[in-house]
N, C-alpha and C positions, 0 to 999 in steps of 0.2 A: 363406312369403311366397308371396305373388302377384306374378306379372310386373308388373303395374302397380305395386305399392309398392315390389320391388326398383328399377325404373326412376328409380324418383322418389328413392329413397334413394342410389342408386349417382351420379348425375347430378352432385351437387354434387362430390364427390370427381373423378370426370371432367373435369369444366371445371375444377377446381382445379389438376390435374396439368400441365394444357393451360397455364393460366397461369405457373404455375412454368417450363413448357419457354420458352413465349414470353420470359417474364423473361430468361432464361439467355440465348439467343439476342441479344435486348439488349445485355445485356453483354457477351456475346463480340464484338459488331460494336463496340461502343465500345472496349472493351479493345484490339482489333485497330486499332482506329484512332487510338486515344491511342502505340500502341506504333508506328506508321509514323512514318518521318521523310520525308516526302512535304514539297514545295511545291505548296501549294493553290494550283488557279487553276483556269480554265474550260478548260483544254484538258489532256488525258492526257499524262503523261510515259512515255518508254519505251514499251516492248513490251506490260505490264502494269496502267501505271498507271492512277489512276483519280483522280478529283477530289474535293472536297470537295462538289459538287452530289452526286456519286454515293452517296457516305454519305449526305446526308440524304434524298436519297429512299428508299435502301434502310431509315434510321432511321422512317422517317414511315410506311412500309409495314408494320414492324414493330408501330410503337406503334398503329396503327390497328388491325391485325391483334389486338393485346392488348386494345383497347378492347371489340370486340366478344366476346370470348372472356371477358372479364371481365361483361359484359352476362348473356352464358348463364350464369354460375357465378351471379350476381343471382335470375336468374328462378330457378335451381334451388335457392338458398338460398329464395325465396320460397316453393315449393312445397311444402318440411319445413314450413318455418316455420307454410303456413296449417295445416295438420295439426298439428302441436304446439300452436296454440293454441286447439283443441277439445280437444284431451285435458285429463284433470281430475287426475290423480297428477303433481305435479311430481318425483317420484322418477323415473317411463317420462319426460319431458319431458326431465329432467336429462341419463338414460341417452342419448335418442336425438341430444340437442342434444352431448353429446359426442362418440360416435361416428361420426355423420353431417355434421357441421358443423366440431365440432373436429378432427375424425380422430384421435382417442385409439386407443390399443389397451387391448383388456382389461385390461392391469396398471396402466396410468396412471389408467380411469377407476376399478379398483377402491382405487389409492391416492387420488384425488381424492373418492372419495364414499367412501372407509373400508370399505368392504365387500367382502366373498368374492368370489370370481369367480364362484362357484354363485349368491350372488343376483343381481349385477350381470345374469348370463345370465338368471335367471327375470327379474326384472325388465324385461328386451331383451323376452324374448317375450310378456309383457304386454301391453309398449307396440306390440309388432306388431301384437297381436291387436287393441287399441283401433283402431289406425291402418286396418287391414284394414276394421272395421266402420265407422268415420268413411268410407272408400272408398266401400265397397257394402255401406250400413245392413240391406239385404236379405237377406245372409247370413246362415247360422246358423252362423259362427265362433265 
């Protein structure tokens, strides 16, 4: 697989992992805030106290980060999809979609398509070769 294709196919998982991390950070912040028994005002209480305003600022920062990361993930999806729509084999498209968008494992792909692992890997190899030809039609792969 060429570096360019590897980058395209790996980008969605990379950004999807970041979406999951950011969602986890937001959940932890919300859980911590819900479990804290403090009186909200604009003035911090005690030595390490924080206000509702502090919480809201941090939450807004995390949500803005999440929107940006989701945007990157959508761009990665679009790059893969733009290659898939130029492929002619439905089986190859399905293998690529399951592996690189749904992020399924080989056993999940085999069960979903009701095929052997060897068949799934053969189809994947053909799909990769097809995508490489789409990316570089002058290559002799």
